[in-house]
C-alpha positions as a printed NumPy array, in Angstrom:
array([[ -0.418,   0.405,  -0.397],
       [  2.57 ,   2.373,   0.816],
       [  4.012,   2.105,  -2.912],
       [  0.821,   2.583,  -4.607],
       [ -0.053,   5.313,  -6.621],
       [ -1.799,   8.385,  -4.991],
       [ -4.7  ,   7.248,  -7.128],
       [ -5.071,   4.005,  -5.757],
       [ -4.467,   4.922,  -2.243],
       [ -7.97 ,   6.922,  -2.062],
       [-10.053,   4.388,  -4.776],
       [-12.696,   2.964,  -1.86 ],
       [-12.623,  -0.804,  -3.748],
       [ -8.95 ,  -1.157,  -3.747],
       [ -8.827,   0.445,  -0.133],
       [-11.312,  -1.948,   0.988],
       [ -9.552,  -5.099,  -0.814],
       [ -6.316,  -4.125,   0.97 ],
       [ -8.14 ,  -3.324,   4.305],
       [ -9.494,  -7.077,   4.142],
       [ -6.008,  -8.03 ,   3.918],
       [ -4.051,  -5.973,   6.033],
       [ -5.904,  -3.511,   8.357],
       [ -2.527,  -1.674,   9.194],
       [ -2.014,  -0.672,   5.468],
       [ -5.008,   2.016,   6.587],
       [ -1.846,   3.951,   7.784],
       [ -0.787,   4.239,   4.274],
       [ -4.005,   5.159,   3.008],
       [ -5.371,   8.325,   1.245],
       [ -7.272,  11.221,   3.658],
       [-10.339,  10.068,   1.998],
       [ -9.849,   6.428,   2.535],
       [ -8.869,   6.932,   6.323],
       [-12.153,   9.269,   6.932],
       [-14.712,   6.341,   4.893],
       [-16.44 ,   4.774,   7.966],
       [-16.653,   0.944,   5.162],
       [-13.237,   1.264,   4.773],
       [-12.101,   1.818,   8.186],
       [-14.446,  -0.8  ,   9.617],
       [-12.89 ,  -3.191,   7.23 ],
       [ -9.253,  -2.538,   8.456],
       [-10.233,  -2.722,  12.671],
       [-12.331,  -5.972,  11.52 ],
       [ -8.723,  -7.281,  10.488],
       [ -6.466,  -5.69 ,  13.545],
       [ -7.797,  -3.246,  16.095],
       [ -4.251,  -1.458,  15.847],
       [ -5.693,   0.275,  12.187],
       [ -7.866,   2.57 ,  14.326],
       [ -5.23 ,   4.536,  15.008],
       [ -4.742,   5.536,  11.71 ],
       [ -7.988,   6.615,  11.257],
       [ -9.293,  10.247,  10.864],
       [-10.33 ,  12.442,  13.995],
       [-13.572,  12.143,  12.732],
       [-14.135,   8.714,  12.833],
       [-11.515,   7.683,  15.991],
       [-14.603,  10.136,  17.683],
       [-17.42 ,   8.238,  16.492],
       [-19.265,   6.454,  18.521],
       [-20.524,   3.548,  16.227],
       [-16.888,   2.76 ,  15.036],
       [-15.703,   3.131,  18.666],
       [-18.235,  -0.09 ,  19.49 ],
       [-17.411,  -1.772,  16.548],
       [-13.504,  -1.797,  17.099],
       [-14.323,  -2.621,  20.924],
       [-16.166,  -5.549,  19.559],
       [-13.155,  -6.65 ,  18.131],
       [-10.635,  -5.829,  20.518],
       [-11.086,  -3.939,  23.579],
       [ -7.867,  -2.819,  23.273],
       [ -9.032,  -0.659,  20.815],
       [ -9.874,   2.126,  23.144],
       [ -6.732,   2.88 ,  23.711],
       [ -6.762,   4.504,  19.744],
       [ -9.915,   6.27 ,  20.103],
       [ -9.479,  10.486,  20.962],
       [ -9.504,  11.322,  24.198],
       [-13.192,  12.772,  23.825],
       [-14.267,   9.296,  22.694],
       [-12.616,   7.47 ,  25.727],
       [-14.199,  10.085,  28.109],
       [-17.696,   8.944,  27.059],
       [-18.893,   6.375,  29.796],
       [-21.057,   4.497,  27.722],
       [-17.898,   3.58 ,  25.459],
       [-15.91 ,   2.683,  28.036],
       [-18.278,   0.341,  30.026],
       [-18.879,  -1.035,  26.812],
       [-15.509,  -2.396,  26.591],
       [-15.375,  -3.381,  30.412],
       [-17.96 ,  -5.516,  29.72 ],
       [-15.441,  -7.641,  27.512],
       [-12.652,  -6.738,  29.503],
       [-11.976,  -4.929,  32.528],
       [ -8.419,  -4.448,  31.685],
       [-10.329,  -1.297,  29.443],
       [-10.218,   0.745,  32.601],
       [ -6.604,   1.638,  32.527],
       [ -7.735,   3.838,  29.014],
       [-10.29 ,   5.578,  30.995],
       [ -8.345,   7.235,  33.686],
       [-10.183,  10.304,  33.069],
       [-13.594,   8.55 ,  34.538],
       [-12.259,   7.292,  37.468],
       [-13.163,  10.258,  39.463],
       [-16.673,  10.247,  38.667],
       [-18.637,   8.294,  41.456],
       [-21.599,   7.661,  39.314],
       [-19.303,   6.104,  36.557],
       [-17.387,   3.826,  39.23 ],
       [-21.305,   2.349,  40.693],
       [-21.664,   1.471,  37.14 ],
       [-18.5  ,  -0.214,  36.279],
       [-18.22 ,  -2.669,  39.137],
       [-22.078,  -3.309,  38.728],
       [-20.642,  -4.234,  35.12 ],
       [-17.271,  -5.884,  36.269],
       [-16.654,  -6.051,  39.877],
       [-13.009,  -6.261,  39.129],
       [-13.223,  -2.501,  38.248],
       [-13.153,  -1.858,  41.785],
       [ -9.158,  -1.877,  41.688],
       [ -8.843,   0.63 ,  38.86 ],
       [-11.26 ,   3.082,  41.088],
       [ -8.855,   3.527,  44.362],
       [-10.888,   6.716,  45.227],
       [-13.736,   4.371,  45.651],
       [-12.64 ,   1.415,  46.744],
       [-13.139,   2.303,  50.716],
       [-17.355,   3.86 ,  49.424],
       [-19.724,   1.641,  50.747],
       [-22.024,   1.344,  47.788],
       [-19.215,   1.077,  45.169],
       [-17.325,  -1.893,  47.442],
       [-20.86 ,  -3.216,  47.899],
       [-21.756,  -3.326,  44.217],
       [-18.451,  -4.432,  43.601],
       [-18.286,  -7.411,  45.956],
       [-22.21 ,  -8.272,  44.323],
       [-20.713,  -8.114,  41.315],
       [-18.129, -10.835,  41.341],
       [-17.029, -11.165,  44.927],
       [-14.225, -13.763,  44.862],
       [-11.955, -11.353,  42.26 ],
       [-11.74 ,  -8.384,  44.867],
       [ -9.496,  -9.843,  47.491],
       [ -7.647,  -6.95 ,  47.698],
       [ -6.198,  -3.854,  50.275],
       [ -9.085,  -1.73 ,  49.028],
       [-11.7  ,  -3.996,  50.016],
       [-10.137,  -4.93 ,  53.236],
       [-10.094,  -1.159,  53.89 ],
       [-13.737,  -0.709,  52.94 ],
       [-14.442,  -3.72 ,  55.214],
       [-12.754,  -2.46 ,  58.241],
       [-14.547,   1.135,  57.94 ],
       [-17.773,   0.052,  56.774],
       [-19.015,  -3.389,  58.727],
       [-21.936,  -3.573,  55.81 ],
       [-19.391,  -4.134,  53.304],
       [-17.983,  -6.91 ,  55.031],
       [-21.573,  -8.801,  55.805],
       [-22.574,  -7.79 ,  51.647],
       [-19.042,  -9.641,  50.935],
       [-18.908, -12.826,  52.734],
       [-22.306, -13.513,  52.093],
       [-21.868, -13.437,  48.293],
       [-18.648, -15.676,  48.834],
       [-17.935, -16.968,  52.426],
       [-14.31 , -17.691,  51.242],
       [-13.879, -13.934,  51.366],
       [-13.791, -14.538,  55.306],
       [-10.025, -14.91 ,  54.778],
       [ -9.748, -10.844,  54.087],
       [-12.675,  -9.848,  56.788],
       [-10.644,  -7.641,  58.932],
       [ -9.608,  -9.043,  62.402],
       [-12.02 ,  -7.285,  64.446],
       [-15.212,  -8.115,  62.716],
       [-14.473, -12.089,  62.527],
       [-16.082, -12.448,  66.286],
       [-19.37 , -10.577,  64.79 ],
       [-22.13 , -13.633,  64.983],
       [-23.873, -11.915,  62.195],
       [-21.058, -12.25 ,  59.743],
       [-19.896, -15.575,  60.578],
       [-23.637, -16.672,  59.643],
       [-23.62 , -14.763,  56.177],
       [-20.254, -16.697,  55.688],
       [-21.502, -20.12 ,  56.894],
       [-25.332, -19.388,  54.767],
       [-22.775, -18.445,  51.428],
       [-23.568, -21.19 ,  48.447],
       [-20.182, -20.537,  47.842],
       [-17.392, -22.22 ,  50.307],
       [-20.306, -21.635,  53.088],
       [-19.921, -24.341,  54.94 ],
       [-15.988, -24.621,  54.686],
       [-15.964, -20.858,  56.094],
       [-16.68 , -22.692,  59.757],
       [-12.198, -23.03 ,  59.595],
       [-11.73 , -19.031,  59.805],
       [-13.911, -18.455,  62.838],
       [-12.705, -18.403,  66.221],
       [-13.356, -21.49 ,  68.586],
       [-16.727, -19.636,  70.704],
       [-18.234, -18.963,  67.197],
       [-17.618, -22.212,  65.935],
       [-19.155, -23.856,  69.304],
       [-22.225, -21.371,  68.609],
       [-25.315, -23.911,  67.535],
       [-26.895, -20.741,  65.657],
       [-23.434, -20.54 ,  63.281],
       [-22.731, -24.534,  63.254],
       [-25.895, -25.106,  61.813],
       [-25.576, -22.417,  59.236],
       [-22.57 , -23.876,  58.042],
       [-23.721, -27.671,  58.157],
       [-26.776, -26.545,  56.268],
       [-24.466, -26.174,  53.774],
       [-22.654, -28.429,  53.736],
       [-23.029, -31.548,  55.846],
       [-19.111, -32.5  ,  56.417],
       [-18.512, -28.778,  57.718],
       [-19.854, -30.805,  60.816],
       [-15.829, -31.752,  61.602],
       [-14.949, -28.412,  61.778],
       [-17.88 , -27.246,  64.503],
       [-16.939, -26.9  ,  68.077],
       [-17.55 , -29.943,  70.925],
       [-20.797, -28.24 ,  72.026],
       [-22.562, -28.076,  68.494],
       [-21.191, -31.3  ,  67.74 ],
       [-22.915, -32.664,  70.352],
       [-26.083, -30.819,  69.655],
       [-28.747, -33.197,  67.813],
       [-30.398, -30.932,  65.993],
       [-27.153, -29.509,  64.538],
       [-25.799, -33.343,  63.301],
       [-29.64 , -34.114,  61.919],
       [-29.042, -30.851,  59.987],
       [-26.038, -32.194,  58.578],
       [-27.261, -35.727,  57.432],
       [-29.966, -34.256,  55.8  ],
       [-27.682, -32.326,  53.804],
       [-25.275, -35.047,  53.308],
       [-26.17 , -38.674,  54.432],
       [-21.918, -39.312,  54.891],
       [-21.736, -36.481,  57.089],
       [-22.524, -38.957,  59.969],
       [-19.191, -40.518,  59.378],
       [-18.415, -37.088,  61.624],
       [-21.35 , -36.915,  64.279],
       [-20.756, -37.85 ,  67.844],
       [-20.266, -41.165,  68.643],
       [-23.518, -41.202,  70.736],
       [-25.407, -39.225,  67.478],
       [-24.167, -42.448,  65.044],
       [-25.784, -44.632,  67.353],
       [-29.447, -42.49 ,  67.289],
       [-31.766, -44.872,  65.021],
       [-33.442, -41.892,  64.029],
       [-30.029, -40.188,  62.867],
       [-28.953, -43.359,  60.867],
       [-32.287, -43.592,  59.552],
       [-32.38 , -39.952,  57.963],
       [-28.725, -40.431,  56.73 ],
       [-29.296, -43.585,  54.623],
       [-32.296, -41.955,  53.081],
       [-30.167, -39.057,  52.383],
       [-27.362, -41.251,  50.726],
       [-27.609, -44.542,  50.839],
       [-23.944, -45.051,  51.441],
       [-23.796, -43.928,  55.247],
       [-24.7  , -47.599,  55.788],
       [-20.546, -47.916,  55.514],
       [-20.314, -45.681,  58.454],
       [-23.035, -46.79 ,  60.965],
       [-22.11 , -49.328,  63.06 ],
       [-23.039, -52.694,  62.491],
       [-26.073, -52.794,  64.883],
       [-27.7  , -51.091,  62.287],
       [-26.727, -52.912,  59.202],
       [-28.875, -55.67 ,  60.631],
       [-32.578, -53.795,  60.906],
       [-33.811, -54.1  ,  58.058],
       [-35.947, -50.807,  58.353],
       [-32.235, -49.492,  58.344],
       [-31.063, -51.497,  54.952],
       [-34.213, -50.745,  53.143],
       [-33.781, -47.121,  53.368],
       [-30.345, -47.368,  52.443],
       [-31.   , -49.407,  49.176],
       [-34.021, -47.532,  48.378],
       [-31.813, -44.321,  47.951],
       [-28.704, -46.034,  46.326],
       [-29.513, -49.737,  44.921],
       [-26.083, -50.216,  44.796],
       [-25.352, -50.438,  48.628],
       [-26.782, -53.648,  48.231],
       [-23.333, -54.669,  47.395],
       [-22.347, -53.661,  51.149],
       [-25.005, -54.851,  53.662],
       [-24.498, -58.397,  55.176],
       [-25.513, -61.51 ,  52.705],
       [-28.728, -62.68 ,  54.786],
       [-30.057, -59.177,  53.358],
       [-29.459, -60.217,  49.569],
       [-31.337, -62.983,  49.81 ],
       [-34.146, -61.151,  51.182],
       [-36.545, -60.363,  48.52 ],
       [-37.849, -56.893,  49.447],
       [-35.095, -55.534,  50.098],
       [-33.827, -56.926,  46.699],
       [-36.37 , -54.921,  45.04 ],
       [-35.941, -52.076,  46.489],
       [-32.294, -52.503,  45.808],
       [-33.42 , -52.901,  41.819],
       [-35.959, -50.529,  41.669],
       [-33.613, -48.01 ,  42.503],
       [-30.498, -48.835,  40.639],
       [-31.677, -52.028,  38.357],
       [-27.742, -53.149,  38.299],
       [-28.168, -53.944,  41.822],
       [-30.091, -56.961,  40.065],
       [-26.43 , -58.226,  39.572],
       [-25.341, -58.132,  43.196],
       [-28.426, -60.556,  44.415],
       [-28.27 , -63.857,  45.769],
       [-27.68 , -66.138,  42.837],
       [-30.246, -68.566,  44.347],
       [-32.58 , -65.591,  44.512],
       [-32.173, -64.859,  40.65 ],
       [-32.027, -68.11 ,  39.557],
       [-36.18 , -68.82 ,  40.072],
       [-37.196, -65.605,  40.711],
       [-39.105, -64.341,  37.365],
       [-40.455, -61.167,  38.652],
       [-37.029, -60.118,  39.747],
       [-35.613, -61.185,  36.745],
       [-38.851, -58.452,  34.982],
       [-38.222, -55.48 ,  37.605],
       [-34.257, -55.54 ,  36.773],
       [-34.695, -55.65 ,  32.773],
       [-37.714, -53.822,  32.494],
       [-35.681, -50.468,  33.764],
       [-32.681, -51.8  ,  32.141],
       [-32.896, -54.333,  29.095],
       [-29.118, -55.113,  28.98 ],
       [-29.369, -56.939,  31.95 ],
       [-30.988, -59.691,  30.4  ],
       [-27.786, -60.837,  29.577],
       [-27.586, -61.536,  33.678],
       [-30.554, -63.431,  33.659],
       [-30.465, -67.222,  34.244],
       [-30.653, -68.693,  30.844],
       [-33.88 , -71.277,  31.101],
       [-36.018, -68.022,  32.401],
       [-34.532, -65.864,  28.741],
       [-36.943, -68.143,  27.009],
       [-39.822, -66.964,  28.355],
       [-41.769, -63.857,  27.052],
       [-43.241, -62.089,  29.675],
       [-39.143, -61.381,  31.012],
       [-37.517, -61.108,  27.175],
       [-40.696, -58.484,  26.217],
       [-40.332, -55.488,  28.737],
       [-36.247, -56.152,  28.525],
       [-36.498, -55.512,  24.479],
       [-38.979, -52.756,  24.758],
       [-36.543, -50.985,  27.04 ],
       [-33.823, -51.955,  24.029],
       [-33.717, -53.274,  21.217],
       [-30.887, -54.778,  21.132],
       [-31.205, -57.577,  24.271],
       [-32.641, -59.458,  21.99 ],
       [-29.52 , -60.76 ,  21.337],
       [-29.526, -62.049,  24.953],
       [-32.716, -63.772,  24.088],
       [-33.307, -67.658,  23.824],
       [-33.596, -68.69 ,  20.631],
       [-37.354, -69.133,  20.781],
       [-38.128, -66.108,  21.58 ],
       [-35.607, -64.579,  18.82 ],
       [-38.103, -66.379,  16.275],
       [-40.595, -64.911,  17.68 ],
       [-42.379, -62.538,  15.018],
       [-44.293, -60.484,  18.369],
       [-40.99 , -60.131,  20.402],
       [-39.16 , -59.377,  17.162],
       [-41.146, -56.559,  16.17 ],
       [-41.117, -55.177,  19.688],
       [-37.299, -55.174,  19.258],
       [-37.302, -53.597,  16.119],
       [-39.579, -50.831,  16.91 ],
       [-37.091, -49.575,  19.569],
       [-34.099, -50.148,  18.158],
       [-33.905, -51.434,  14.154],
       [-30.78 , -52.793,  14.339],
       [-32.404, -55.121,  16.549],
       [-32.946, -56.962,  13.422],
       [-29.682, -58.753,  13.46 ],
       [-30.28 , -60.668,  16.435],
       [-33.339, -62.116,  14.911],
       [-33.756, -65.72 ,  13.806],
       [-36.372, -68.21 ,  11.64 ],
       [-39.268, -67.321,  10.598],
       [-39.162, -63.713,  12.377],
       [-35.93 , -62.607,  10.131],
       [-37.969, -62.945,   6.865],
       [-41.549, -61.345,   7.901],
       [-42.023, -58.614,   5.938],
       [-43.784, -56.609,   9.052],
       [-40.742, -57.764,  10.929],
       [-38.484, -56.185,   8.048],
       [-40.385, -52.919,   7.095],
       [-40.696, -52.019,  11.174],
       [-36.709, -52.451,  11.11 ],
       [-35.977, -50.302,   8.342],
       [-38.679, -47.494,   8.965],
       [-36.788, -47.585,  12.135],
       [-33.123, -47.671,  10.271],
       [-32.723, -47.594,   7.516],
       [-29.098, -49.541,   7.557],
       [-30.757, -52.21 ,   8.215],
       [-31.149, -52.964,   4.668],
       [-27.457, -54.218,   4.724],
       [-28.31 , -57.353,   7.037],
       [-31.592, -58.559,   4.903],
       [-31.035, -61.548,   2.677],
       [-30.357, -60.419,  -1.235],
       [-33.955, -61.068,  -2.704],
       [-35.566, -58.998,   0.026],
       [-32.861, -55.997,  -0.649],
       [-34.643, -56.188,  -3.779],
       [-38.471, -56.016,  -2.879],
       [-39.593, -52.469,  -3.846],
       [-41.501, -51.84 ,  -0.216],
       [-38.557, -52.542,   1.26 ],
       [-36.235, -50.329,  -0.859],
       [-38.768, -47.131,  -0.606],
       [-38.907, -47.526,   3.457],
       [-35.075, -47.584,   2.931],
       [-35.493, -44.532,   0.861],
       [-37.459, -42.742,   3.26 ],
       [-36.062, -43.469,   6.77 ],
       [-32.899, -42.169,   4.498],
       [-34.787, -38.723,   4.29 ],
       [-35.807, -38.375,   7.756],
       [-32.05 , -39.033,   8.593],
       [-31.007, -36.385,   6.098],
       [-33.491, -33.767,   7.198],
       [-32.501, -34.481,  11.208],
       [-28.338, -33.45 ,  10.009],
       [-27.967, -37.653,  10.327],
       [-27.889, -38.684,   6.553],
       [-26.555, -41.842,   5.061],
       [-27.159, -43.584,   1.452],
       [-28.731, -46.778,   1.639],
       [-28.115, -47.011,  -1.955],
       [-24.225, -48.523,  -0.515],
       [-26.103, -51.803,   0.712],
       [-28.155, -52.579,  -2.68 ],
       [-26.267, -55.281,  -4.869],
       [-24.695, -54.083,  -7.864],
       [-25.878, -56.887, -10.235],
       [-29.508, -55.425,  -9.184],
       [-28.764, -51.728,  -9.822],
       [-27.456, -52.63 , -13.416],
       [-30.481, -54.807, -13.915],
       [-32.527, -51.827, -12.079],
       [-30.898, -49.211, -15.   ],
       [-31.49 , -51.726, -17.899],
       [-35.05 , -51.954, -17.409],
       [-35.282, -47.829, -16.58 ],
       [-33.591, -47.334, -20.101],
       [-35.674, -50.028, -22.221],
       [-38.866, -48.635, -20.64 ],
       [-37.89 , -44.805, -21.174],
       [-36.193, -45.207, -24.496],
       [-32.806, -44.304, -22.883],
       [-29.373, -45.255, -23.247],
       [-27.512, -47.234, -20.327],
       [-25.656, -44.232, -19.357],
       [-28.52 , -41.886, -19.273],
       [-30.295, -44.043, -17.047],
       [-27.839, -44.305, -14.755],
       [-27.436, -40.896, -14.871],
       [-30.837, -40.473, -13.129],
       [-29.452, -42.559,  -9.988],
       [-30.984, -45.566,  -8.293],
       [-34.057, -44.785,  -6.656],
       [-35.251, -42.435,  -9.521],
       [-34.505, -45.81 , -12.119],
       [-36.153, -47.817,  -9.444],
       [-39.3  , -45.921,  -9.374],
       [-39.71 , -45.701, -12.679],
       [-39.368, -49.585, -13.424],
       [-41.554, -50.199, -10.848],
       [-44.237, -47.704, -11.218],
       [-44.668, -47.322, -14.94 ],
       [-48.153, -47.898, -15.706],
       [-47.72 , -50.038, -18.63 ],
       [-45.25 , -52.474, -16.785],
       [-46.554, -56.065, -16.674],
       [-45.791, -59.124, -14.508],
       [-44.765, -61.185, -17.359],
       [-42.007, -58.434, -18.537],
       [-40.41 , -58.134, -15.227],
       [-40.368, -62.078, -15.202],
       [-38.284, -61.837, -18.07 ],
       [-35.786, -58.91 , -16.653],
       [-35.09 , -61.024, -13.905],
       [-37.144, -59.971, -10.911],
       [-39.163, -62.783, -10.23 ],
       [-37.834, -62.349,  -6.469],
       [-38.999, -59.155,  -6.211],
       [-42.778, -60.276,  -7.076],
       [-42.732, -63.645,  -5.039],
       [-41.788, -61.504,  -2.371],
       [-45.06 , -59.259,  -2.905],
       [-47.58 , -61.581,  -4.227],
       [-50.144, -58.59 ,  -4.533],
       [-48.343, -56.735,  -6.787],
       [-50.529, -56.187,  -9.838],
       [-47.751, -55.298, -12.482]])
């Protein structure tokens, strides 16, 4: 651009192409180009530093300023001083990156701007030292993004204005670490910190022993995080209400409870209701109580692994576990699984592939296989041979998962209703069919319709790749003969168009199809009148 002729440096079309290639070329453009909005916009989109070469009029333009800042907040540096003093422009940049505050020194003494800036991005507080100790500005900053304001300025604001400290720890309990020592003994600040969703319960660790032993503070902490029970003082830990609140929030917090409470049946039941894994932390006496074990497996079925062996033969306990998590079926006593059909049905109706783990003699029973394939058609592969050849079961399987067709056997595999149901669900089943079935017009139409639906859904595939090559050739030859075309012209139509012209031709007779070698097609569709 620097070596271009003067006439080209002001040519709009030439300059536009140059700016799109290298925005910094704007520095060598003519005055008219540097004052043209479209040319400068193209330059700053390519490189925000190109704004420095724009005309003063455009560097003061709010539209150009926001366009450049949207590309890179650092474009603020190249605007005129007047534009950098515009609060709306600066805040637009601060929304993208708080570091833009470094280019807005003329506004840092403006109280209204300071409030707006920290509401947009609380980290702006560090660029506003004049207002860091101002309670409303500091509080707005804390509420915006609390964890980023652990700075000496915030500590000063908290020291001078306890309300700022209260707002800070309520937004993020971890900010207790920066609260002045003289405020750490205030109960309201302690409760606000412990009640904070961000690091709430663990904030207890920043407090003095007196507050950690306070019932109200302890309750606030364990309601946010049950495991904060490990940090409470001895008096609070001995309080039943505190322990109950902890195990309601997290059942495994019972591991931190006072020994008297761990031996309390009400606490034990509350803990296992919240999380069955809490059963691991209970005394053995509770693992022998049916109501505790039942509540545990209802909460988390796989806890069946940790219960004493006798409970794994208890039908009610095992059923409750399987209803909570079907994989618990694998943990039941083998003798119970061997003969209990209802238990098998409860498991496979929730997770069909568990049919693989059902005793072999039960896998041939339709009342067990049907709910399994309704949940997951591919479970058919684990069914007994008789069920795999049953049309009703096969239909349920392929309607749920088309590719379950590969597990069908016998008459079900060649049944047209089963084939069409499978193809309608998943056109890729075409590759699994017998060559004669692949030549059936109804099957091919169903495959094509399925492929079109899949394409509309964005998961398209071409079922033509599953069609026999010789069959394609015969279709093209017949289409050419019926349409008065050459073979190459028929092939250019594509397989599906050629197939439609052959099988839906108004003058085509059954004899003509038989003569062309399509007997298998006609035999598969005896109602075909052509």
